[in-house]
PDB file as gemmi writes it, atoms N, CA and C in Angstrom:
CRYST1    1.000    1.000    1.000  90.00  90.00  90.00 P 1                      
ATOM      1  N   MET A   1      19.610   0.200   9.406  1.00  0.00           N  
ATOM      2  CA  MET A   1      19.680   1.434   8.673  1.00  0.00           C  
ATOM      3  C   MET A   1      20.053   2.490   9.648  1.00  0.00           C  
ATOM      4  N   ARG A   2      20.921   3.473   9.254  1.00  0.00           N  
ATOM      5  CA  ARG A   2      21.324   4.542  10.115  1.00  0.00           C  
ATOM      6  C   ARG A   2      20.254   5.603  10.063  1.00  0.00           C  
ATOM      7  N   LEU A   3      20.208   6.327  11.169  1.00  0.00           N  
ATOM      8  CA  LEU A   3      19.276   7.440  11.215  1.00  0.00           C  
ATOM      9  C   LEU A   3      19.702   8.595  10.387  1.00  0.00           C  
ATOM     10  N   ASP A   4      21.000   8.663  10.024  1.00  0.00           N  
ATOM     11  CA  ASP A   4      21.486   9.788   9.120  1.00  0.00           C  
ATOM     12  C   ASP A   4      20.838   9.743   7.743  1.00  0.00           C  
ATOM     13  N   ALA A   5      20.407   8.555   7.337  1.00  0.00           N  
ATOM     14  CA  ALA A   5      19.739   8.461   6.069  1.00  0.00           C  
ATOM     15  C   ALA A   5      18.412   9.255   5.951  1.00  0.00           C  
ATOM     16  N   PHE A   6      17.840   9.554   7.103  1.00  0.00           N  
ATOM     17  CA  PHE A   6      16.564  10.295   7.125  1.00  0.00           C  
ATOM     18  C   PHE A   6      16.767  11.811   7.269  1.00  0.00           C  
ATOM     19  N   ARG A   7      18.007  12.241   7.215  1.00  0.00           N  
ATOM     20  CA  ARG A   7      18.308  13.713   7.331  1.00  0.00           C  
ATOM     21  C   ARG A   7      18.276  14.428   5.979  1.00  0.00           C  
ATOM     22  N   ARG A   8      17.952  13.727   4.921  1.00  0.00           N  
ATOM     23  CA  ARG A   8      17.878  14.421   3.645  1.00  0.00           C  
ATOM     24  C   ARG A   8      16.854  15.578   3.672  1.00  0.00           C  
ATOM     25  N   PRO A   9      17.230  16.680   3.068  1.00  0.00           N  
ATOM     26  CA  PRO A   9      16.358  17.811   3.105  1.00  0.00           C  
ATOM     27  C   PRO A   9      14.939  17.553   2.474  1.00  0.00           C  
ATOM     28  N   SER A  10      14.870  16.686   1.507  1.00  0.00           N  
ATOM     29  CA  SER A  10      13.572  16.445   0.869  1.00  0.00           C  
ATOM     30  C   SER A  10      12.715  15.551   1.638  1.00  0.00           C  
ATOM     31  N   PHE A  11      13.213  14.861   2.621  1.00  0.00           N  
ATOM     32  CA  PHE A  11      12.393  13.958   3.420  1.00  0.00           C  
ATOM     33  C   PHE A  11      11.422  14.611   4.354  1.00  0.00           C  
ATOM     34  N   GLY A  12      11.774  15.854   4.814  1.00  0.00           N  
ATOM     35  CA  GLY A  12      10.897  16.593   5.702  1.00  0.00           C  
ATOM     36  C   GLY A  12       9.577  16.926   5.047  1.00  0.00           C  
ATOM     37  N   PRO A  13       9.573  17.595   3.877  1.00  0.00           N  
ATOM     38  CA  PRO A  13       8.324  17.894   3.192  1.00  0.00           C  
ATOM     39  C   PRO A  13       7.562  16.634   2.767  1.00  0.00           C  
ATOM     40  N   LEU A  14       8.290  15.597   2.357  1.00  0.00           N  
ATOM     41  CA  LEU A  14       7.674  14.330   2.005  1.00  0.00           C  
ATOM     42  C   LEU A  14       6.919  13.674   3.143  1.00  0.00           C  
ATOM     43  N   ALA A  15       7.550  13.723   4.319  1.00  0.00           N  
ATOM     44  CA  ALA A  15       6.895  13.182   5.508  1.00  0.00           C  
ATOM     45  C   ALA A  15       5.684  13.982   5.909  1.00  0.00           C  
ATOM     46  N   TRP A  16       5.721  15.301   5.814  1.00  0.00           N  
ATOM     47  CA  TRP A  16       4.551  16.138   6.126  1.00  0.00           C  
ATOM     48  C   TRP A  16       3.451  15.879   5.147  1.00  0.00           C  
ATOM     49  N   THR A  17       3.815  15.714   3.841  1.00  0.00           N  
ATOM     50  CA  THR A  17       2.813  15.429   2.820  1.00  0.00           C  
ATOM     51  C   THR A  17       2.078  14.100   3.053  1.00  0.00           C  
ATOM     52  N   LEU A  18       2.874  13.066   3.375  1.00  0.00           N  
ATOM     53  CA  LEU A  18       2.320  11.792   3.587  1.00  0.00           C  
ATOM     54  C   LEU A  18       1.415  11.775   4.883  1.00  0.00           C  
ATOM     55  N   VAL A  19       1.780  12.493   5.935  1.00  0.00           N  
ATOM     56  CA  VAL A  19       0.939  12.565   7.089  1.00  0.00           C  
ATOM     57  C   VAL A  19      -0.293  13.343   6.813  1.00  0.00           C  
ATOM     58  N   ALA A  20      -0.200  14.399   6.010  1.00  0.00           N  
ATOM     59  CA  ALA A  20      -1.429  15.154   5.609  1.00  0.00           C  
ATOM     60  C   ALA A  20      -2.329  14.339   4.779  1.00  0.00           C  
ATOM     61  N   LEU A  21      -1.805  13.531   3.816  1.00  0.00           N  
ATOM     62  CA  LEU A  21      -2.629  12.648   3.080  1.00  0.00           C  
ATOM     63  C   LEU A  21      -3.281  11.559   3.918  1.00  0.00           C  
ATOM     64  N   GLN A  22      -2.569  11.124   4.957  1.00  0.00           N  
ATOM     65  CA  GLN A  22      -3.126  10.196   5.882  1.00  0.00           C  
ATOM     66  C   GLN A  22      -4.274  10.757   6.631  1.00  0.00           C  
ATOM     67  N   TRP A  23      -4.174  12.016   7.029  1.00  0.00           N  
ATOM     68  CA  TRP A  23      -5.310  12.656   7.667  1.00  0.00           C  
ATOM     69  C   TRP A  23      -6.488  12.795   6.726  1.00  0.00           C  
ATOM     70  N   ALA A  24      -6.223  13.168   5.504  1.00  0.00           N  
ATOM     71  CA  ALA A  24      -7.280  13.280   4.466  1.00  0.00           C  
ATOM     72  C   ALA A  24      -7.945  11.928   4.215  1.00  0.00           C  
ATOM     73  N   PHE A  25      -7.154  10.836   4.215  1.00  0.00           N  
ATOM     74  CA  PHE A  25      -7.666   9.498   4.076  1.00  0.00           C  
ATOM     75  C   PHE A  25      -8.548   9.160   5.218  1.00  0.00           C  
ATOM     76  N   SER A  26      -8.278   9.675   6.407  1.00  0.00           N  
ATOM     77  CA  SER A  26      -9.109   9.390   7.571  1.00  0.00           C  
ATOM     78  C   SER A  26     -10.467  10.019   7.418  1.00  0.00           C  
ATOM     79  N   TYR A  27     -10.519  11.118   6.690  1.00  0.00           N  
ATOM     80  CA  TYR A  27     -11.819  11.754   6.387  1.00  0.00           C  
ATOM     81  C   TYR A  27     -12.561  10.921   5.314  1.00  0.00           C  
ATOM     82  N   VAL A  28     -11.855  10.411   4.326  1.00  0.00           N  
ATOM     83  CA  VAL A  28     -12.534   9.656   3.242  1.00  0.00           C  
ATOM     84  C   VAL A  28     -13.150   8.393   3.798  1.00  0.00           C  
ATOM     85  N   ILE A  29     -12.619   7.847   4.811  1.00  0.00           N  
ATOM     86  CA  ILE A  29     -13.196   6.575   5.433  1.00  0.00           C  
ATOM     87  C   ILE A  29     -14.674   6.840   5.753  1.00  0.00           C  
ATOM     88  N   TRP A  30     -15.007   7.991   6.265  1.00  0.00           N  
ATOM     89  CA  TRP A  30     -16.381   8.230   6.705  1.00  0.00           C  
ATOM     90  C   TRP A  30     -17.269   8.655   5.568  1.00  0.00           C  
ATOM     91  N   THR A  31     -16.770   8.851   4.352  1.00  0.00           N  
ATOM     92  CA  THR A  31     -17.628   9.273   3.241  1.00  0.00           C  
ATOM     93  C   THR A  31     -17.984   8.099   2.326  1.00  0.00           C  
ATOM     94  N   VAL A  32     -17.415   6.888   2.574  1.00  0.00           N  
ATOM     95  CA  VAL A  32     -17.690   5.755   1.758  1.00  0.00           C  
ATOM     96  C   VAL A  32     -18.997   5.068   2.222  1.00  0.00           C  
ATOM     97  N   PRO A  33     -19.621   4.277   1.408  1.00  0.00           N  
ATOM     98  CA  PRO A  33     -20.782   3.547   1.822  1.00  0.00           C  
ATOM     99  C   PRO A  33     -20.429   2.537   3.015  1.00  0.00           C  
ATOM    100  N   HIS A  34     -21.432   2.253   3.801  1.00  0.00           N  
ATOM    101  CA  HIS A  34     -21.216   1.383   4.919  1.00  0.00           C  
ATOM    102  C   HIS A  34     -20.682   0.023   4.591  1.00  0.00           C  
ATOM    103  N   GLU A  35     -21.042  -0.465   3.376  1.00  0.00           N  
ATOM    104  CA  GLU A  35     -20.625  -1.832   2.971  1.00  0.00           C  
ATOM    105  C   GLU A  35     -19.095  -1.858   2.781  1.00  0.00           C  
ATOM    106  N   TRP A  36     -18.490  -0.755   2.434  1.00  0.00           N  
ATOM    107  CA  TRP A  36     -17.056  -0.672   2.172  1.00  0.00           C  
ATOM    108  C   TRP A  36     -16.299  -0.303   3.464  1.00  0.00           C  
ATOM    109  N   GLY A  37     -17.002  -0.037   4.549  1.00  0.00           N  
ATOM    110  CA  GLY A  37     -16.395   0.517   5.784  1.00  0.00           C  
ATOM    111  C   GLY A  37     -15.254  -0.280   6.262  1.00  0.00           C  
ATOM    112  N   GLN A  38     -15.379  -1.634   6.440  1.00  0.00           N  
ATOM    113  CA  GLN A  38     -14.345  -2.422   6.972  1.00  0.00           C  
ATOM    114  C   GLN A  38     -13.152  -2.481   6.072  1.00  0.00           C  
ATOM    115  N   THR A  39     -13.347  -2.566   4.754  1.00  0.00           N  
ATOM    116  CA  THR A  39     -12.229  -2.591   3.814  1.00  0.00           C  
ATOM    117  C   THR A  39     -11.460  -1.264   3.890  1.00  0.00           C  
ATOM    118  N   MET A  40     -12.186  -0.165   3.942  1.00  0.00           N  
ATOM    119  CA  MET A  40     -11.492   1.100   4.020  1.00  0.00           C  
ATOM    120  C   MET A  40     -10.769   1.323   5.278  1.00  0.00           C  
ATOM    121  N   TYR A  41     -11.422   0.800   6.397  1.00  0.00           N  
ATOM    122  CA  TYR A  41     -10.768   0.959   7.723  1.00  0.00           C  
ATOM    123  C   TYR A  41      -9.500   0.120   7.778  1.00  0.00           C  
ATOM    124  N   THR A  42      -9.550  -1.088   7.241  1.00  0.00           N  
ATOM    125  CA  THR A  42      -8.334  -1.949   7.209  1.00  0.00           C  
ATOM    126  C   THR A  42      -7.285  -1.341   6.343  1.00  0.00           C  
ATOM    127  N   SER A  43      -7.630  -0.858   5.179  1.00  0.00           N  
ATOM    128  CA  SER A  43      -6.646  -0.242   4.318  1.00  0.00           C  
ATOM    129  C   SER A  43      -6.068   1.018   4.905  1.00  0.00           C  
ATOM    130  N   TYR A  44      -6.781   1.752   5.722  1.00  0.00           N  
ATOM    131  CA  TYR A  44      -6.275   2.931   6.432  1.00  0.00           C  
ATOM    132  C   TYR A  44      -5.089   2.511   7.307  1.00  0.00           C  
ATOM    133  N   TYR A  45      -5.210   1.493   8.035  1.00  0.00           N  
ATOM    134  CA  TYR A  45      -4.142   1.048   8.947  1.00  0.00           C  
ATOM    135  C   TYR A  45      -2.969   0.350   8.209  1.00  0.00           C  
ATOM    136  N   VAL A  46      -3.300  -0.272   7.092  1.00  0.00           N  
ATOM    137  CA  VAL A  46      -2.187  -0.854   6.278  1.00  0.00           C  
ATOM    138  C   VAL A  46      -1.316   0.241   5.677  1.00  0.00           C  
ATOM    139  N   VAL A  47      -1.946   1.371   5.251  1.00  0.00           N  
ATOM    140  CA  VAL A  47      -1.229   2.483   4.729  1.00  0.00           C  
ATOM    141  C   VAL A  47      -0.527   3.281   5.886  1.00  0.00           C  
ATOM    142  N   LEU A  48      -1.189   3.275   7.059  1.00  0.00           N  
ATOM    143  CA  LEU A  48      -0.688   4.093   8.171  1.00  0.00           C  
ATOM    144  C   LEU A  48       0.674   3.581   8.674  1.00  0.00           C  
ATOM    145  N   VAL A  49       0.851   2.318   8.729  1.00  0.00           N  
ATOM    146  CA  VAL A  49       2.074   1.751   9.339  1.00  0.00           C  
ATOM    147  C   VAL A  49       3.317   2.204   8.675  1.00  0.00           C  
ATOM    148  N   PRO A  50       3.555   2.083   7.341  1.00  0.00           N  
ATOM    149  CA  PRO A  50       4.712   2.602   6.791  1.00  0.00           C  
ATOM    150  C   PRO A  50       4.839   4.158   6.848  1.00  0.00           C  
ATOM    151  N   VAL A  51       3.730   4.848   6.725  1.00  0.00           N  
ATOM    152  CA  VAL A  51       3.770   6.287   6.820  1.00  0.00           C  
ATOM    153  C   VAL A  51       4.237   6.709   8.245  1.00  0.00           C  
ATOM    154  N   LEU A  52       3.684   6.020   9.247  1.00  0.00           N  
ATOM    155  CA  LEU A  52       4.004   6.344  10.593  1.00  0.00           C  
ATOM    156  C   LEU A  52       5.461   6.052  10.922  1.00  0.00           C  
ATOM    157  N   ILE A  53       5.966   4.930  10.441  1.00  0.00           N  
ATOM    158  CA  ILE A  53       7.377   4.594  10.597  1.00  0.00           C  
ATOM    159  C   ILE A  53       8.283   5.618   9.937  1.00  0.00           C  
ATOM    160  N   PHE A  54       7.940   5.970   8.707  1.00  0.00           N  
ATOM    161  CA  PHE A  54       8.806   6.873   7.963  1.00  0.00           C  
ATOM    162  C   PHE A  54       8.748   8.298   8.630  1.00  0.00           C  
ATOM    163  N   ALA A  55       7.562   8.787   8.918  1.00  0.00           N  
ATOM    164  CA  ALA A  55       7.458  10.106   9.535  1.00  0.00           C  
ATOM    165  C   ALA A  55       8.121  10.171  10.904  1.00  0.00           C  
ATOM    166  N   THR A  56       8.029   9.108  11.667  1.00  0.00           N  
ATOM    167  CA  THR A  56       8.622   9.106  12.992  1.00  0.00           C  
ATOM    168  C   THR A  56      10.132   9.084  12.888  1.00  0.00           C  
ATOM    169  N   LEU A  57      10.715   8.296  11.994  1.00  0.00           N  
ATOM    170  CA  LEU A  57      12.171   8.306  11.758  1.00  0.00           C  
ATOM    171  C   LEU A  57      12.685   9.668  11.232  1.00  0.00           C  
ATOM    172  N   VAL A  58      11.944  10.256  10.354  1.00  0.00           N  
ATOM    173  CA  VAL A  58      12.332  11.567   9.806  1.00  0.00           C  
ATOM    174  C   VAL A  58      12.270  12.632  10.980  1.00  0.00           C  
ATOM    175  N   ALA A  59      11.217  12.472  11.798  1.00  0.00           N  
ATOM    176  CA  ALA A  59      11.128  13.420  12.924  1.00  0.00           C  
ATOM    177  C   ALA A  59      12.244  13.285  13.927  1.00  0.00           C  
ATOM    178  N   LEU A  60      12.670  12.048  14.179  1.00  0.00           N  
ATOM    179  CA  LEU A  60      13.763  11.761  15.018  1.00  0.00           C  
ATOM    180  C   LEU A  60      15.098  12.289  14.487  1.00  0.00           C  
ATOM    181  N   ALA A  61      15.330  12.032  13.202  1.00  0.00           N  
ATOM    182  CA  ALA A  61      16.584  12.378  12.559  1.00  0.00           C  
ATOM    183  C   ALA A  61      16.716  13.877  12.390  1.00  0.00           C  
ATOM    184  N   GLN A  62      15.604  14.532  12.088  1.00  0.00           N  
ATOM    185  CA  GLN A  62      15.667  15.973  11.842  1.00  0.00           C  
ATOM    186  C   GLN A  62      15.213  16.825  13.000  1.00  0.00           C  
ATOM    187  N   ARG A  63      14.919  16.180  14.129  1.00  0.00           N  
ATOM    188  CA  ARG A  63      14.540  16.768  15.393  1.00  0.00           C  
ATOM    189  C   ARG A  63      13.319  17.675  15.134  1.00  0.00           C  
ATOM    190  N   ARG A  64      12.362  17.189  14.398  1.00  0.00           N  
ATOM    191  CA  ARG A  64      11.060  17.882  14.175  1.00  0.00           C  
ATOM    192  C   ARG A  64      10.021  17.168  15.039  1.00  0.00           C  
ATOM    193  N   TRP A  65       9.919  17.597  16.233  1.00  0.00           N  
ATOM    194  CA  TRP A  65       9.075  16.826  17.176  1.00  0.00           C  
ATOM    195  C   TRP A  65       7.598  16.996  16.842  1.00  0.00           C  
ATOM    196  N   ILE A  66       7.215  18.142  16.336  1.00  0.00           N  
ATOM    197  CA  ILE A  66       5.771  18.346  15.992  1.00  0.00           C  
ATOM    198  C   ILE A  66       5.331  17.342  14.913  1.00  0.00           C  
ATOM    199  N   LEU A  67       6.321  17.060  13.977  1.00  0.00           N  
ATOM    200  CA  LEU A  67       5.949  16.016  12.943  1.00  0.00           C  
ATOM    201  C   LEU A  67       5.730  14.647  13.547  1.00  0.00           C  
ATOM    202  N   GLY A  68       6.567  14.363  14.497  1.00  0.00           N  
ATOM    203  CA  GLY A  68       6.330  13.066  15.194  1.00  0.00           C  
ATOM    204  C   GLY A  68       5.053  12.981  15.939  1.00  0.00           C  
ATOM    205  N   ILE A  69       4.735  14.083  16.624  1.00  0.00           N  
ATOM    206  CA  ILE A  69       3.436  14.119  17.369  1.00  0.00           C  
ATOM    207  C   ILE A  69       2.242  13.994  16.428  1.00  0.00           C  
ATOM    208  N   VAL A  70       2.269  14.707  15.339  1.00  0.00           N  
ATOM    209  CA  VAL A  70       1.134  14.727  14.372  1.00  0.00           C  
ATOM    210  C   VAL A  70       1.049  13.339  13.749  1.00  0.00           C  
ATOM    211  N   ALA A  71       2.183  12.671  13.431  1.00  0.00           N  
ATOM    212  CA  ALA A  71       2.181  11.389  12.871  1.00  0.00           C  
ATOM    213  C   ALA A  71       1.612  10.356  13.890  1.00  0.00           C  
ATOM    214  N   LEU A  72       1.974  10.450  15.114  1.00  0.00           N  
ATOM    215  CA  LEU A  72       1.467   9.523  16.119  1.00  0.00           C  
ATOM    216  C   LEU A  72      -0.046   9.734  16.419  1.00  0.00           C  
ATOM    217  N   VAL A  73      -0.504  10.993  16.389  1.00  0.00           N  
ATOM    218  CA  VAL A  73      -1.918  11.264  16.561  1.00  0.00           C  
ATOM    219  C   VAL A  73      -2.741  10.773  15.375  1.00  0.00           C  
ATOM    220  N   ALA A  74      -2.096  10.594  14.170  1.00  0.00           N  
ATOM    221  CA  ALA A  74      -2.788  10.107  12.988  1.00  0.00           C  
ATOM    222  C   ALA A  74      -3.349   8.671  13.229  1.00  0.00           C  
ATOM    223  N   ILE A  75      -2.830   7.980  14.260  1.00  0.00           N  
ATOM    224  CA  ILE A  75      -3.345   6.637  14.550  1.00  0.00           C  
ATOM    225  C   ILE A  75      -4.848   6.714  14.894  1.00  0.00           C  
ATOM    226  N   ALA A  76      -5.180   7.738  15.624  1.00  0.00           N  
ATOM    227  CA  ALA A  76      -6.628   7.945  16.014  1.00  0.00           C  
ATOM    228  C   ALA A  76      -7.304   8.912  15.110  1.00  0.00           C  
ATOM    229  N   ALA A  77      -6.767   9.292  14.031  1.00  0.00           N  
ATOM    230  CA  ALA A  77      -7.374  10.284  13.079  1.00  0.00           C  
ATOM    231  C   ALA A  77      -8.820  10.019  12.661  1.00  0.00           C  
ATOM    232  N   PRO A  78      -9.146   8.786  12.313  1.00  0.00           N  
ATOM    233  CA  PRO A  78     -10.584   8.507  11.916  1.00  0.00           C  
ATOM    234  C   PRO A  78     -11.530   8.840  13.041  1.00  0.00           C  
ATOM    235  N   PHE A  79     -11.243   8.607  14.254  1.00  0.00           N  
ATOM    236  CA  PHE A  79     -12.084   8.855  15.387  1.00  0.00           C  
ATOM    237  C   PHE A  79     -12.078  10.379  15.674  1.00  0.00           C  
ATOM    238  N   LEU A  80     -10.952  11.002  15.550  1.00  0.00           N  
ATOM    239  CA  LEU A  80     -10.861  12.452  15.772  1.00  0.00           C  
ATOM    240  C   LEU A  80     -11.647  13.217  14.728  1.00  0.00           C  
ATOM    241  N   VAL A  81     -11.550  12.795  13.480  1.00  0.00           N  
ATOM    242  CA  VAL A  81     -12.332  13.426  12.414  1.00  0.00           C  
ATOM    243  C   VAL A  81     -13.836  13.262  12.670  1.00  0.00           C  
ATOM    244  N   LEU A  82     -14.250  12.072  13.092  1.00  0.00           N  
ATOM    245  CA  LEU A  82     -15.650  11.852  13.390  1.00  0.00           C  
ATOM    246  C   LEU A  82     -16.136  12.732  14.567  1.00  0.00           C  
ATOM    247  N   LEU A  83     -15.337  12.801  15.564  1.00  0.00           N  
ATOM    248  CA  LEU A  83     -15.705  13.620  16.742  1.00  0.00           C  
ATOM    249  C   LEU A  83     -15.739  15.112  16.409  1.00  0.00           C  
ATOM    250  N   LEU A  84     -14.796  15.540  15.550  1.00  0.00           N  
ATOM    251  CA  LEU A  84     -14.748  16.900  15.134  1.00  0.00           C  
ATOM    252  C   LEU A  84     -15.998  17.249  14.287  1.00  0.00           C  
ATOM    253  N   GLY A  85     -16.447  16.261  13.480  1.00  0.00           N  
ATOM    254  CA  GLY A  85     -17.652  16.490  12.711  1.00  0.00           C  
ATOM    255  C   GLY A  85     -18.863  16.614  13.562  1.00  0.00           C  
ATOM    256  N   PHE A  86     -18.861  15.801  14.652  1.00  0.00           N  
ATOM    257  CA  PHE A  86     -20.034  15.873  15.599  1.00  0.00           C  
ATOM    258  C   PHE A  86     -19.982  17.208  16.370  1.00  0.00           C  
ATOM    259  N   ALA A  87     -18.774  17.675  16.724  1.00  0.00           N  
ATOM    260  CA  ALA A  87     -18.694  18.957  17.380  1.00  0.00           C  
ATOM    261  C   ALA A  87     -19.054  20.128  16.542  1.00  0.00           C  
ATOM    262  N   ILE A  88     -18.770  20.082  15.262  1.00  0.00           N  
ATOM    263  CA  ILE A  88     -19.123  21.174  14.403  1.00  0.00           C  
ATOM    264  C   ILE A  88     -20.584  21.140  13.973  1.00  0.00           C  
ATOM    265  N   PHE A  89     -21.021  19.975  13.501  1.00  0.00           N  
ATOM    266  CA  PHE A  89     -22.348  19.823  12.972  1.00  0.00           C  
ATOM    267  C   PHE A  89     -23.440  19.292  13.939  1.00  0.00           C  
ATOM    268  N   GLY A  90     -22.972  18.800  15.040  1.00  0.00           N  
ATOM    269  CA  GLY A  90     -23.913  18.246  16.042  1.00  0.00           C  
ATOM    270  C   GLY A  90     -24.402  16.874  15.602  1.00  0.00           C  
ATOM    271  N   PHE A  91     -25.033  16.209  16.590  1.00  0.00           N  
ATOM    272  CA  PHE A  91     -25.643  14.950  16.341  1.00  0.00           C  
ATOM    273  C   PHE A  91     -26.986  15.187  15.634  1.00  0.00           C  
ATOM    274  N   SER A  92     -27.330  14.372  14.728  1.00  0.00           N  
ATOM    275  CA  SER A  92     -28.585  14.606  13.983  1.00  0.00           C  
ATOM    276  C   SER A  92     -29.718  13.896  14.650  1.00  0.00           C  
ATOM    277  N   HIS A  93     -30.280  14.485  15.652  1.00  0.00           N  
ATOM    278  CA  HIS A  93     -31.496  14.005  16.296  1.00  0.00           C  
ATOM    279  C   HIS A  93     -32.680  14.763  15.737  1.00  0.00           C  
ATOM    280  N   PRO A  94     -33.759  14.061  15.390  1.00  0.00           N  
ATOM    281  CA  PRO A  94     -34.922  14.759  14.851  1.00  0.00           C  
ATOM    282  C   PRO A  94     -35.497  15.644  16.019  1.00  0.00           C  
ATOM    283  N   GLN A  95     -35.851  16.825  15.637  1.00  0.00           N  
ATOM    284  CA  GLN A  95     -36.469  17.771  16.588  1.00  0.00           C  
ATOM    285  C   GLN A  95     -37.920  17.351  16.723  1.00  0.00           C  
ATOM    286  N   PRO A  96     -38.456  17.456  17.942  1.00  0.00           N  
ATOM    287  CA  PRO A  96     -39.841  17.157  18.135  1.00  0.00           C  
ATOM    288  C   PRO A  96     -40.690  18.175  17.477  1.00  0.00           C  
ATOM    289  N   VAL A  97     -41.810  17.715  16.939  1.00  0.00           N  
ATOM    290  CA  VAL A  97     -42.777  18.605  16.266  1.00  0.00           C  
ATOM    291  C   VAL A  97     -43.605  19.314  17.284  1.00  0.00           C  
ATOM    292  N   THR A  98     -43.596  20.590  17.218  1.00  0.00           N  
ATOM    293  CA  THR A  98     -44.469  21.407  18.182  1.00  0.00           C  
ATOM    294  C   THR A  98     -45.469  22.111  17.392  1.00  0.00           C  
ATOM    295  N   ASP A  99     -46.705  22.089  17.889  1.00  0.00           N  
ATOM    296  CA  ASP A  99     -47.773  22.805  17.167  1.00  0.00           C  
ATOM    297  C   ASP A  99     -48.241  24.009  17.928  1.00  0.00           C  
TER     298      ASP A  99                                                      
END                                                                             
């Protein structure tokens, strides 16, 4: 397939939307019960591969390097979302009781 096929004007917003949904999906992974964790984690990467390939090809064809970078960072998005949550809300350690 030629790279010219990815220069359609509608592919840019579509790629951004798919990458944003992928990031939202990385947040959803941490909100499901623990029993579903492995299934959700596996499905995240099954969905990620075609989105990553599409977004990277669109970024190369349209020379939108920030799209390519955001798409590649989406590989680690579940971990980044978890670490961001820890940074914002902190680790939940019980405070010692003082009398």
